[in-house]
C-alpha positions as CSV (number, residue, x, y, z in Angstrom):
1,M,-138.2,77.8,67.9
2,M,-142.5,76.7,68.0
3,H,-144.0,77.4,65.2
4,G,-147.7,76.9,64.4
5,M,-149.2,75.1,61.6
6,D,-151.8,75.8,59.2
7,T,-153.8,74.0,56.9
8,S,-151.6,75.4,53.9
9,F,-148.8,74.1,54.7
10,L,-149.8,70.4,56.5
11,V,-152.1,70.3,52.4
12,V,-148.6,70.6,50.9
13,V,-146.2,68.9,52.6
14,E,-148.8,65.8,52.5
15,M,-149.6,65.9,49.5
16,R,-147.1,65.0,46.6
17,E,-149.1,66.8,43.5
18,H,-149.0,69.9,44.9
19,A,-146.3,72.1,43.0
20,E,-144.7,72.7,45.9
21,H,-144.4,69.7,48.3
22,L,-140.2,68.6,48.3
23,P,-139.5,72.6,49.2
24,A,-142.2,72.1,52.0
25,R,-140.8,69.0,52.8
26,N,-137.6,70.6,53.3
27,V,-138.5,73.3,55.0
28,L,-140.1,70.6,57.8
29,A,-136.6,68.4,57.8
30,R,-134.9,71.6,58.5
31,C,-137.0,72.7,61.2
32,L,-136.7,69.0,62.9
33,A,-133.0,68.9,63.0
34,A,-132.7,72.1,64.4
35,G,-135.3,70.4,67.8
36,D,-138.6,73.0,66.5
37,Q,-141.4,72.1,67.9
38,F,-144.6,72.7,65.8
39,V,-148.1,73.6,67.1
40,I,-151.5,72.8,65.8
41,A,-155.3,74.4,66.5
42,P,-157.6,71.4,66.0
43,Q,-159.4,73.5,63.4
44,V,-156.4,73.1,61.3
45,L,-156.8,69.1,60.8
46,T,-160.6,69.3,60.3
47,E,-159.7,71.9,57.0
48,F,-156.7,69.7,55.9
49,I,-159.2,66.4,56.3
50,H,-161.6,68.3,54.1
51,V,-159.6,69.5,51.8
52,V,-157.2,66.2,51.3
53,T,-160.2,64.1,50.2
54,D,-161.6,66.4,47.8
55,S,-161.2,65.5,44.2
56,R,-161.8,69.1,42.5
57,R,-158.6,69.9,44.0
58,F,-156.2,66.7,43.7
59,T,-156.2,64.2,40.9
60,Q,-155.2,61.9,43.3
61,P,-157.2,62.7,46.7
62,L,-156.2,60.9,49.7
63,D,-159.3,58.6,51.4
64,M,-160.9,59.8,54.3
65,T,-159.2,56.9,56.6
66,A,-156.1,58.0,55.5
67,A,-156.3,61.7,55.9
68,C,-158.0,61.0,59.0
69,Q,-154.8,58.9,59.8
70,L,-152.7,61.5,58.7
71,A,-154.5,64.0,60.9
72,Q,-154.5,62.0,63.9
73,Q,-150.5,61.6,63.2
74,W,-149.9,65.1,63.4
75,W,-151.8,65.5,66.1
76,A,-149.6,63.2,68.1
């Protein structure tokens, strides 16, 4: 099965302080175990970087380097 990834899901999967982090990681793990594939639009990754580096949204936001590295990993 193929899944389109949106910004919200990526943020929840990557930000440990998010309340839904563990359930989202479990969903991701189940999909990967089933051999599912994921697709991401470039715009999702730019929005992801914007959100995860915002100190108004998170008490421990990612720095720009870490956010860009994660975006690159998801793209690859």
